[in-house]
PATORNU-620432 format. One record per residue (C-alpha): residue in one letter; x, y, z. Coordinates in nm, 3 decimals. Layout:
REM PATORNU-620432
REC residu    east   north      up
REC      A       X       Y       Z
...
REM end
This chain:
REM PATORNU-620432
REC residu    east   north      up
REC      M   0.000   0.000   0.000
REC      D   0.285   0.236   0.085
REC      S   0.439   0.172  -0.256
REC      L   0.114   0.266  -0.431
REC      E   0.085   0.589  -0.235
REC      H   0.445   0.674  -0.318
REC      K   0.384   0.608  -0.689
REC      N   0.074   0.826  -0.682
REC      E   0.263   1.105  -0.508
REC      L   0.538   1.091  -0.771
REC      E   0.280   1.103  -1.050
REC      I   0.113   1.404  -0.890
REC      V   0.446   1.586  -0.865
REC      K   0.519   1.500  -1.230
REC      M   0.178   1.630  -1.340
REC      Q   0.225   1.951  -1.143
REC      G   0.555   2.008  -1.321
REC      E   0.391   1.952  -1.658
REC      L   0.111   2.194  -1.567
REC      R   0.366   2.460  -1.475
REC      L   0.540   2.407  -1.809
REC      L   0.212   2.436  -1.999
REC      N   0.122   2.748  -1.804
REC      G   0.454   2.904  -1.901
REC      K   0.399   2.819  -2.266
REC      L   0.048   2.965  -2.259
REC      D   0.182   3.288  -2.108
REC      T   0.442   3.307  -2.385
REC      I   0.178   3.261  -2.652
REC      K  -0.056   3.512  -2.490
REC      N   0.204   3.783  -2.431
REC      N   0.427   3.738  -2.732
REC      D   0.263   3.572  -3.026
REC      L  -0.081   3.730  -2.995
REC      T   0.073   4.077  -2.986
REC      H   0.255   4.012  -3.313
REC      I  -0.055   3.865  -3.473
REC      Q  -0.259   4.168  -3.364
REC      K  -0.004   4.403  -3.522
REC      S  -0.021   4.207  -3.847
REC      V  -0.400   4.215  -3.849
REC      D  -0.397   4.591  -3.784
REC      T  -0.159   4.643  -4.075
REC      I  -0.375   4.433  -4.308
REC      N  -0.682   4.627  -4.194
REC      K  -0.515   4.960  -4.278
REC      I  -0.412   4.832  -4.621
REC      L  -0.766   4.712  -4.695
REC      W  -0.912   5.050  -4.599
REC      A  -0.662   5.227  -4.824
REC      V  -0.742   4.999  -5.118
REC      G  -1.115   5.046  -5.056
REC      L  -1.080   5.423  -5.060
REC      V  -0.882   5.413  -5.384
REC      V  -1.144   5.189  -5.547
REC      L  -1.421   5.422  -5.425
REC      G  -1.234   5.721  -5.568
REC      H  -1.195   5.554  -5.903
REC      L  -1.561   5.460  -5.902
REC      G  -1.651   5.824  -5.836
REC      I  -1.430   5.937  -6.122
REC      A  -1.591   5.678  -6.353
REC      V  -1.941   5.789  -6.258
REC      Q  -1.850   6.155  -6.306
REC      A  -1.696   6.082  -6.646
REC      S  -1.997   5.884  -6.761
REC      L  -2.247   6.148  -6.645
REC      W  -2.070   6.462  -6.760
REC      G  -1.862   6.323  -7.044
REM end
């Protein structure tokens, strides 16, 4: 019985170590990787707005040219 309790205690300690490691990795992902991804998404968003405004401008010019020759 004592051997079984000792094995269980060792397994619990091992699992706690693995949980600490996973927690550290999650913190790294949350603090590091997500920040970089957010910056990339913001950049893409700005580019899409710029392209949309250019397309809208060209559409306005096309409408003006077709209406007033």
